[in-house]
All heavy atoms as an XYZ file, in Angstrom:
719
protein
N      10.867      9.272     -1.812
C      11.396      8.056     -1.244
C      12.826      8.348     -0.784
O      13.589      9.002     -1.485
C      11.349      6.955     -2.296
C      11.660      5.607     -1.725
S      11.186      4.223     -2.780
C       9.446      4.407     -2.910
N      13.152      7.853      0.376
C      14.478      8.085      0.954
C      15.551      7.302      0.177
O      15.264      6.264     -0.410
C      14.492      7.656      2.414
N      16.772      7.820      0.193
C      17.871      7.138     -0.500
C      18.052      5.714      0.005
O      18.292      4.789     -0.769
C      19.165      7.932     -0.326
C      19.186      9.209     -1.116
C      20.513      9.925     -0.964
C      20.483     11.220     -1.744
N      21.781     11.913     -1.709
N      17.924      5.539      1.308
C      18.052      4.211      1.898
C      17.003      3.256      1.314
O      17.300      2.099      1.002
C      17.890      4.297      3.420
C      17.817      2.964      4.118
S      17.429      3.122      5.865
C      15.774      3.776      5.805
N      15.791      3.757      1.138
C      14.726      2.926      0.577
C      15.031      2.566     -0.875
O      14.793      1.434     -1.307
C      13.384      3.649      0.680
C      12.901      3.792      2.107
C      11.634      4.611      2.218
O      11.448      5.562      1.430
O      10.829      4.287      3.102
N      15.557      3.524     -1.627
C      15.919      3.247     -3.022
C      16.964      2.144     -3.117
O      16.876      1.268     -3.980
C      16.432      4.516     -3.713
C      15.302      5.462     -4.062
O      14.211      5.036     -4.400
N      15.567      6.747     -3.971
N      17.951      2.186     -2.236
C      18.982      1.144     -2.227
C      18.359     -0.216     -1.940
O      18.640     -1.205     -2.627
C      20.090      1.472     -1.196
C      21.027      0.296     -1.004
C      20.858      2.718     -1.607
N      17.498     -0.264     -0.951
C      16.846     -1.529     -0.602
C      15.961     -2.044     -1.733
O      15.934     -3.244     -2.019
C      16.041     -1.371      0.682
C      16.867     -1.175      1.953
C      15.982     -0.724      3.103
C      17.613     -2.446      2.301
N      15.247     -1.139     -2.392
C      14.366     -1.553     -3.484
C      15.170     -2.061     -4.681
O      14.747     -3.004     -5.360
C      13.447     -0.407     -3.896
C      12.364     -0.070     -2.878
C      11.571      1.149     -3.327
C      11.448     -1.242     -2.633
N      16.323     -1.463     -4.952
C      17.180     -1.957     -6.040
C      17.677     -3.369     -5.750
O      17.974     -4.134     -6.660
C      18.356     -1.012     -6.277
C      17.985      0.190     -7.146
C      19.217      0.971     -7.462
N      19.719      1.513     -6.209
C      20.038      2.783     -5.989
N      19.990      3.647     -6.934
N      20.439      3.181     -4.816
N      17.751     -3.716     -4.470
C      18.168     -5.060     -4.068
C      16.948     -5.975     -3.870
O      17.064     -7.044     -3.277
C      18.989     -5.004     -2.776
C      20.320     -4.313     -2.970
C      21.122     -4.347     -1.694
C      22.491     -3.736     -1.934
N      23.377     -3.931     -0.799
N      15.786     -5.519     -4.347
C      14.533     -6.279     -4.236
C      14.194     -6.626     -2.787
O      13.759     -7.736     -2.487
C      14.587     -7.547     -5.094
C      14.610     -7.232     -6.562
O      13.917     -6.328     -7.009
N      15.412     -7.943     -7.312
N      14.374     -5.667     -1.915
C      14.109     -5.883     -0.487
C      12.938     -5.008     -0.019
O      13.073     -4.187      0.880
C      15.368     -5.599      0.333
C      15.306     -6.219      1.718
O      14.250     -6.777      2.073
O      16.314     -6.136      2.430
N      11.786     -5.205     -0.649
C      10.593     -4.425     -0.302
C      10.157     -4.651      1.137
O       9.664     -3.727      1.785
C       9.430     -4.760     -1.237
C       9.558     -4.170     -2.605
C       8.276     -4.353     -3.407
O       7.411     -5.170     -3.067
N       8.142     -3.586     -4.465
N      10.310     -5.860      1.625
C       9.854     -6.167      2.981
C      10.581     -5.321      4.024
O       9.972     -4.879      4.994
C      10.022     -7.663      3.289
C       9.064     -8.556      2.508
S       7.322     -8.062      2.642
C       7.026     -8.352      4.365
N      11.860     -5.080      3.833
C      12.600     -4.249      4.781
C      12.099     -2.810      4.727
O      11.931     -2.172      5.768
C      14.116     -4.310      4.499
O      14.539     -5.671      4.622
C      14.896     -3.457      5.465
N      11.834     -2.299      3.532
C      11.294     -0.940      3.393
C       9.953     -0.846      4.121
O       9.714      0.094      4.888
C      11.144     -0.544      1.904
C      10.427      0.792      1.769
C      12.498     -0.500      1.226
N       9.084     -1.808      3.901
C       7.775     -1.793      4.551
C       7.907     -1.929      6.069
O       7.166     -1.269      6.818
C       6.890     -2.907      3.984
C       6.493     -2.737      2.519
C       5.769     -3.976      2.014
C       5.653     -1.495      2.316
N       8.839     -2.728      6.519
C       9.062     -2.902      7.959
C       9.542     -1.580      8.587
O       9.052     -1.180      9.653
C      10.083     -4.016      8.194
C      10.355     -4.286      9.630
N       9.449     -4.928     10.450
C      11.423     -3.994     10.404
C       9.946     -5.004     11.672
N      11.149     -4.452     11.663
N      10.467     -0.910      7.933
C      10.964      0.383      8.431
C       9.835      1.399      8.471
O       9.671      2.133      9.451
C      12.135      0.882      7.565
C      13.363     -0.005      7.774
C      12.464      2.341      7.873
C      14.472      0.238      6.770
N       9.040      1.458      7.405
C       7.920      2.406      7.371
C       6.895      2.091      8.463
O       6.313      3.000      9.048
C       7.264      2.407      5.993
C       8.116      3.110      4.960
C       7.389      3.249      3.659
N       8.199      3.986      2.706
C       7.694      4.554      1.618
N       6.407      4.451      1.345
N       8.486      5.204      0.795
N       6.676      0.815      8.719
C       5.743      0.417      9.783
C       6.221      0.947     11.139
O       5.444      1.493     11.914
C       5.618     -1.108      9.810
C       4.627     -1.638     10.811
C       3.193     -1.372     10.406
O       2.912     -1.293      9.200
O       2.357     -1.236     11.312
N       7.508      0.796     11.407
C       8.072      1.291     12.674
C       8.002      2.813     12.755
O       7.671      3.368     13.812
C       9.504      0.816     12.839
C       9.622     -0.678     13.029
C      10.720     -0.978     14.011
C      10.761     -2.453     14.311
N      10.176     -2.774     15.566
N       8.296      3.490     11.658
C       8.215      4.957     11.638
C       6.789      5.444     11.874
O       6.562      6.377     12.645
C       8.727      5.502     10.303
C      10.225      5.586     10.144
C      10.596      5.931      8.709
C      10.796      6.615     11.101
N       5.836      4.801     11.206
C       4.447      5.217     11.369
C       3.972      4.987     12.799
O       3.257      5.826     13.354
C       3.534      4.492     10.375
C       3.730      4.931      8.937
S       3.516      6.704      8.668
C       1.792      6.895      9.036
N       4.370      3.887     13.410
C       3.987      3.636     14.804
C       4.517      4.743     15.709
O       3.827      5.177     16.638
C       4.518      2.270     15.251
N       5.721      5.213     15.427
C       6.299      6.288     16.244
C       5.660      7.636     15.939
O       5.533      8.482     16.830
C       7.807      6.359     16.001
N       5.229      7.856     14.696
C       4.695      9.156     14.286
C       3.193      9.317     14.500
O       2.690     10.439     14.504
C       5.010      9.408     12.811
C       6.471      9.614     12.461
C       6.649      9.694     10.957
C       7.009     10.865     13.134
N       2.461      8.218     14.658
C       0.995      8.310     14.753
C       0.501      9.249     15.843
O      -0.408     10.046     15.580
C       0.370      6.925     14.906
C       0.176      6.172     13.605
C      -0.409      4.795     13.864
C      -0.681      6.941     12.637
N       1.038      9.214     17.051
C       0.548     10.163     18.056
C       0.730     11.623     17.619
O      -0.162     12.454     17.820
C       1.394      9.847     19.295
C       1.814      8.429     19.105
C       2.001      8.262     17.626
N       1.846     11.909     16.991
C       2.090     13.278     16.523
C       1.150     13.655     15.374
O       0.640     14.774     15.324
C       3.545     13.411     16.069
C       3.939     14.826     15.751
C       5.418     14.959     15.438
O       6.213     14.110     15.856
O       5.768     15.947     14.758
N       0.902     12.718     14.467
C      -0.022     12.973     13.358
C      -1.421     13.242     13.894
O      -2.098     14.195     13.469
C      -0.023     11.795     12.363
C       1.322     11.702     11.649
C      -1.164     11.919     11.358
C       1.503     10.433     10.839
N      -1.876     12.412     14.846
C      -3.214     12.609     15.424
C      -3.314     13.962     16.127
O      -4.323     14.657     16.014
C      -3.534     11.480     16.398
C      -3.809     10.157     15.717
C      -4.109      9.071     16.746
C      -4.458      7.773     16.105
N      -4.818      6.741     17.089
N      -2.268     14.349     16.839
C      -2.258     15.643     17.519
C      -2.299     16.778     16.511
O      -3.010     17.771     16.696
C      -1.013     15.767     18.420
O      -1.041     14.708     19.379
C      -0.964     17.092     19.136
N      -1.550     16.651     15.437
C      -1.517     17.670     14.391
C      -2.903     17.834     13.755
O      -3.390     18.954     13.586
C      -0.472     17.292     13.337
C      -0.319     18.291     12.243
C       0.378     19.469     12.456
C      -0.866     18.051     10.989
C       0.528     20.393     11.434
C      -0.722     18.969      9.969
C      -0.022     20.142     10.185
N      -3.541     16.711     13.414
C      -4.884     16.761     12.817
C      -5.860     17.425     13.787
O      -6.662     18.275     13.401
C      -5.366     15.354     12.403
C      -6.843     15.362     12.027
C      -4.519     14.820     11.264
N      -5.786     17.053     15.057
C      -6.677     17.646     16.057
C      -6.428     19.153     16.182
O      -7.373     19.940     16.261
C      -6.496     16.968     17.417
C      -7.427     17.503     18.462
C      -8.756     17.109     18.495
C      -6.994     18.434     19.404
C      -9.632     17.611     19.442
C      -7.856     18.942     20.346
C      -9.170     18.528     20.364
O     -10.040     19.037     21.302
N      -5.167     19.559     16.165
C      -4.837     20.979     16.284
C      -5.376     21.818     15.147
O      -5.742     22.973     15.334
N      -5.467     21.240     13.970
C      -5.956     21.970     12.799
C      -7.470     21.904     12.681
O      -8.116     22.883     12.316
C      -5.304     21.416     11.514
C      -3.821     21.748     11.501
C      -5.967     21.970     10.265
C      -3.069     21.128     10.358
N      -8.050     20.736     12.993
C      -9.476     20.520     12.699
C     -10.377     20.450     13.924
O     -11.593     20.462     13.776
C      -9.657     19.204     11.922
O      -9.252     18.110     12.761
C      -8.849     19.201     10.632
N      -9.806     20.320     15.107
C     -10.572     20.069     16.331
C     -11.340     18.752     16.265
O     -12.358     18.582     16.922
C     -11.540     21.213     16.653
C     -10.823     22.434     17.174
O      -9.760     22.280     17.804
O     -11.323     23.551     16.949
N     -10.870     17.816     15.440
C     -11.479     16.498     15.332
C     -10.478     15.459     15.812
O      -9.315     15.471     15.422
C     -11.878     16.192     13.888
C     -12.941     17.110     13.285
C     -13.095     16.824     11.804
C     -14.270     16.957     14.006
N     -10.945     14.541     16.651
C     -10.079     13.506     17.198
C     -10.061     12.285     16.279
O     -11.105     11.715     15.971
C     -10.565     13.090     18.583
C      -9.676     12.095     19.262
C     -10.184     11.717     20.642
O     -11.097     12.380     21.154
O      -9.660     10.741     21.191
N      -8.884     11.910     15.823
C      -8.741     10.729     14.981
C      -8.773      9.501     15.881
O      -7.998      9.394     16.827
C      -7.430     10.777     14.173
C      -7.258      9.496     13.372
C      -7.411     11.991     13.256
N      -9.700      8.590     15.592
C      -9.852      7.381     16.391
C      -8.918      6.287     15.883
O      -8.129      5.728     16.624
C     -11.311      6.928     16.353
C     -11.604      5.710     17.174
C     -11.596      5.775     18.565
C     -11.879      4.499     16.571
C     -11.850      4.654     19.336
C     -12.143      3.378     17.325
C     -12.124      3.458     18.699
O     -12.376      2.343     19.448
N      -9.036      5.959     14.614
C      -8.173      4.970     13.973
C      -7.465      5.632     12.808
O      -7.999      6.551     12.177
C      -8.976      3.787     13.427
C      -9.459      2.856     14.519
O      -8.677      2.571     15.438
O     -10.610      2.410     14.435
N      -6.273      5.159     12.515
C      -5.500      5.711     11.416
C      -4.940      4.556     10.598
O      -4.355      3.633     11.152
C      -4.355      6.575     11.965
C      -3.732      7.472     10.946
C      -4.304      8.687     10.637
C      -2.574      7.088     10.289
C      -3.730      9.518      9.697
C      -1.996      7.912      9.347
C      -2.579      9.131      9.053
N      -5.157      4.605      9.298
C      -4.714      3.548      8.399
C      -3.810      4.149      7.329
O      -3.962      5.303      6.960
C      -5.919      2.875      7.718
C      -6.925      2.341      8.697
C      -8.026      3.098      9.074
C      -6.774      1.074      9.247
C      -8.952      2.605      9.984
C      -7.696      0.569     10.155
C      -8.781      1.353     10.517
O      -9.697      0.870     11.408
N      -2.898      3.333      6.835
C      -2.007      3.780      5.770
C      -1.602      2.581      4.937
O      -1.648      1.438      5.397
C      -0.772      4.490      6.337
C      -0.110      3.732      7.452
C       0.889      2.807      7.191
C      -0.509      3.922      8.772
C       1.485      2.100      8.224
C       0.088      3.216      9.806
C       1.081      2.303      9.516
O       1.670      1.597     10.534
N      -1.243      2.854      3.709
C      -0.804      1.789      2.817
C       0.149      2.398      1.800
O       0.055      3.583      1.473
C      -2.007      1.154      2.116
C      -1.650     -0.154      1.422
O      -0.622     -0.774      1.782
O      -2.387     -0.556      0.510
N       1.075      1.580      1.324
C       2.088      2.040      0.385
C       2.035      1.195     -0.880
O       1.836     -0.004     -0.834
C       3.488      1.898      0.987
C       3.599      2.415      2.372
C       3.702      1.668      3.516
C       3.600      3.770      2.797
N       3.775      2.481      4.601
C       3.711      3.792      4.198
C       3.518      4.982      2.127
C       3.747      4.955      4.932
C       3.549      6.152      2.862
C       3.662      6.127      4.248
N       2.256      1.840     -2.009
C       2.489      1.142     -3.266
C       3.894      1.534     -3.702
O       4.095      2.596     -4.298
C       1.455      1.531     -4.312
C       1.613      0.735     -5.587
O       2.725      0.453     -6.021
N       0.495      0.388     -6.196
N       4.857      0.718     -3.346
C       6.254      1.058     -3.595
C       6.576      1.099     -5.089
O       7.403      1.908     -5.517
C       7.175      0.078     -2.873
C       7.057      0.089     -1.343
C       7.955     -0.984     -0.737
C       7.369      1.450     -0.767
N       5.916      0.269     -5.886
C       6.160      0.269     -7.330
C       5.770      1.599     -7.963
O       6.453      2.107     -8.840
C       5.408     -0.870     -8.011
C       5.918     -2.239     -7.603
O       7.136     -2.352     -7.296
O       5.122     -3.192     -7.579
N       4.663      2.159     -7.510
C       4.188      3.439     -8.050
C       4.667      4.644     -7.243
O       4.336      5.777     -7.571
C       2.656      3.464     -8.108
C       2.121      2.516     -9.148
O       2.784      2.215    -10.138
N       0.913      2.026     -8.931
N       5.374      4.354     -6.146
C       5.862      5.414     -5.249
C       4.716      6.282     -4.738
O       4.772      7.514     -4.754
C       6.923      6.265     -5.937
C       8.160      5.482     -6.302
C       9.169      6.326     -7.025
N      10.331      5.517     -7.348
C      11.558      5.839     -6.996
N      11.795      6.940     -6.346
N      12.560      5.053     -7.318
N       3.647      5.617     -4.299
C       2.487      6.323     -3.765
C       2.135      5.751     -2.396
O       2.556      4.654     -2.033
C       1.259      6.180     -4.694
O       0.939      4.794     -4.833
C       1.520      6.800     -6.054
N       1.360      6.510     -1.667
C       0.876      6.065     -0.377
C      -0.484      6.674     -0.100
O      -0.905      7.619     -0.773
N      -1.169      6.119      0.865
C      -2.491      6.613      1.229
C      -2.606      6.644      2.746
O      -2.142      5.731      3.427
C      -3.566      5.692      0.668
C      -4.967      6.170      0.988
S      -6.229      4.907      0.754
C      -5.917      3.826      2.109
N      -3.202      7.696      3.252
C      -3.504      7.820      4.671
C      -5.006      7.990      4.817
O      -5.634      8.696      4.026
C      -2.832      9.053      5.292
C      -1.345      9.024      5.236
C      -0.655      9.752      4.293
C      -0.621      8.277      6.155
C       0.721      9.731      4.244
C       0.764      8.260      6.121
C       1.433      8.989      5.169
N      -5.570      7.352      5.840
C      -6.992      7.516      6.117
C      -7.205      7.425      7.619
O      -6.625      6.563      8.279
C      -7.812      6.424      5.427
C      -9.302      6.622      5.611
S     -10.262      5.265      4.941
C     -10.225      4.142      6.314
N      -8.007      8.308      8.141
C      -8.332      8.267      9.556
C      -9.828      8.216      9.757
O     -10.588      8.721      8.936
N     -10.242      7.581     10.827
C     -11.652      7.610     11.218
C     -11.753      8.476     12.464
O     -10.829      8.519     13.286
C     -12.203      6.201     11.495
O     -11.449      5.601     12.554
C     -12.120      5.336     10.263
N     -12.852      9.158     12.592
C     -13.054     10.069     13.709
C     -13.683      9.362     14.892
O     -14.411      8.388     14.724
C     -13.946     11.232     13.283
C     -13.457     12.053     12.096
C     -14.483     13.112     11.744
C     -12.108     12.678     12.398
N     -13.406      9.888     16.078
C     -14.071      9.390     17.275
C     -15.570      9.585     17.092
O     -16.012     10.600     16.556
C     -13.556     10.120     18.509
N     -16.364      8.643     17.523
C     -17.795      8.642     17.230
C     -18.519      9.906     17.678
O     -19.291     10.457     16.938
C     -18.448      7.415     17.832
C     -18.022      6.133     17.173
C     -18.845      4.976     17.661
C     -18.346      3.677     17.112
N     -18.562      3.486     15.706
N     -18.268     10.387     18.868
C     -19.013     11.563     19.338
C     -18.692     12.799     18.511
O     -19.564     13.582     18.197
C     -18.763     11.821     20.820
C     -17.301     12.048     21.137
O     -16.422     11.796     20.323
N     -17.033     12.521     22.335
N     -17.447     12.987     18.141
C     -17.082     14.155     17.339
C     -17.546     13.988     15.899
O     -17.929     14.956     15.259
C     -15.580     14.381     17.393
C     -15.125     14.823     18.773
C     -13.648     15.100     18.837
O     -13.038     15.347     17.793
O     -13.115     15.065     19.950
N     -17.541     12.767     15.409
C     -18.012     12.528     14.055
C     -19.497     12.881     13.960
O     -19.916     13.560     13.034
C     -17.792     11.073     13.673
C     -18.250     10.739     12.271
C     -18.028      9.285     11.936
O     -17.886      8.466     12.853
O     -18.009      8.979     10.744
N     -20.270     12.445     14.922
C     -21.705     12.739     14.924
C     -21.940     14.241     15.020
O     -22.800     14.783     14.337
C     -22.389     12.015     16.075
N     -21.159     14.917     15.861
C     -21.301     16.371     15.999
C     -20.956     17.069     14.691
O     -21.648     17.975     14.260
C     -20.389     16.864     17.124
C     -20.503     18.348     17.373
C     -19.582     18.792     18.504
O     -19.383     18.019     19.451
O     -19.069     19.905     18.411
N     -19.889     16.636     14.026
C     -19.468     17.228     12.764
C     -20.532     17.040     11.689
O     -20.868     17.964     10.959
C     -18.142     16.622     12.310
O     -17.770     17.131     11.061
N     -21.058     15.818     11.599
C     -22.101     15.544     10.615
C     -23.328     16.387     10.913
O     -23.940     16.950     10.006
C     -22.448     14.044     10.593
C     -21.262     13.259     10.027
C     -23.714     13.766      9.802
C     -21.379     11.767     10.187
N     -23.672     16.511     12.187
C     -24.823     17.324     12.573
C     -24.612     18.783     12.178
O     -25.516     19.427     11.656
C     -25.055     17.220     14.080
O     -26.089     18.073     14.479
N     -23.421     19.306     12.413
C     -23.129     20.695     12.046
C     -23.211     20.877     10.537
O     -23.754     21.864     10.056
C     -21.757     21.105     12.566
C     -21.714     21.283     14.057
C     -20.304     21.564     14.557
O     -19.347     21.504     13.810
N     -20.198     21.850     15.847
N     -22.661     19.923      9.771
C     -22.734     20.005      8.318
C     -24.183     20.003      7.855
O     -24.567     20.759      6.969
C     -21.989     18.841      7.660
C     -20.483     18.998      7.742
O     -20.013     20.114      8.058
O     -19.787     18.003      7.504
N     -25.000     19.139      8.461
C     -26.402     19.070      8.089
C     -27.109     20.389      8.401
O     -27.884     20.894      7.593
C     -27.088     17.913      8.815
C     -28.537     17.791      8.477
C     -28.930     17.256      7.258
C     -29.517     18.218      9.361
C     -30.262     17.144      6.939
C     -30.857     18.108      9.045
C     -31.242     17.572      7.834
N     -26.814     20.970      9.567
C     -27.426     22.243      9.932
C     -27.024     23.343      8.967
O     -27.840     24.173      8.578
C     -27.054     22.627     11.361
C     -27.712     21.750     12.401
C     -27.185     22.027     13.794
O     -26.295     22.836     13.996
N     -27.720     21.310     14.785
N     -25.769     23.354      8.526
C     -25.321     24.354      7.560
C     -26.068     24.188      6.243
O     -26.502     25.156      5.651
C     -23.811     24.224      7.326
C     -22.970     24.675      8.473
C     -21.490     24.419      8.185
C     -20.656     24.654      9.399
N     -19.251     24.262      9.184
N     -26.217     22.936      5.794
C     -26.922     22.690      4.548
C     -28.384     23.117      4.672
O     -28.941     23.719      3.761
C     -26.826     21.221      4.159
C     -25.447     20.826      3.682
C     -25.379     19.345      3.369
C     -23.953     18.972      3.012
N     -23.806     17.538      2.826
N     -28.987     22.806      5.802
C     -30.377     23.196      6.016
C     -30.500     24.715      5.997
O     -31.449     25.247      5.423
C     -30.888     22.651      7.353
O     -30.924     21.255      7.331
N     -29.552     25.413      6.607
C     -29.577     26.877      6.627
C     -29.498     27.429      5.222
O     -30.277     28.308      4.836
C     -28.421     27.402      7.476
C     -28.265     28.899      7.443
C     -29.103     29.718      8.197
C     -27.310     29.487      6.627
C     -28.975     31.098      8.144
C     -27.180     30.859      6.551
C     -28.018     31.672      7.318
O     -27.886     33.028      7.256
N     -28.593     26.922      4.417
C     -28.408     27.446      3.056
C     -29.561     27.056      2.144
O     -29.905     27.789      1.232
C     -27.088     26.981      2.468
C     -25.931     27.660      3.135
C     -25.026     27.098      3.962
C     -25.589     29.042      3.060
N     -24.127     28.039      4.416
C     -24.459     29.245      3.870
C     -26.142     30.141      2.392
C     -23.860     30.492      4.032
C     -25.530     31.371      2.555
C     -24.411     31.548      3.348
N     -30.192     25.912      2.395
C     -31.324     25.499      1.569
C     -32.552     26.359      1.834
O     -33.421     26.464      0.974
C     -31.659     24.028      1.810
C     -30.623     23.105      1.199
O     -29.925     23.494      0.266
N     -30.517     21.922      1.727
N     -32.649     26.995      2.989
C     -33.793     27.835      3.329
C     -33.749     29.150      2.584
O     -34.752     29.776      2.348
C     -33.851     28.098      4.839
C     -34.215     26.902      5.648
C     -34.212     27.219      7.133
C     -34.486     25.984      7.960
N     -34.420     26.257      9.388
N     -32.569     29.616      2.229
C     -32.421     30.924      1.576
C     -32.859     30.889      0.138
O     -32.831     30.032     -0.591
C     -30.972     31.398      1.676
C     -30.642     31.791      3.081
C     -29.282     32.431      3.092
C     -29.085     33.054      4.446
N     -28.003     33.966      4.522
């Protein structure tokens, strides 16, 4: 957690922390999607995130574009079928 966020949280100003994070995530989402695509060759369709400031945790989740998701699932199934034959 950033020092600025700690100061705001000590002043019980969670809404400002969440607002700042919302703006940062909006600016970073295109870069995050590009990074994921560069590593996995999978296109992120939707991206969700949530914060638990009390526990200092967060969660990120993305959904894949339908055509690539179907292709990925198909490839996984083919791999499983190949290994099950042996």
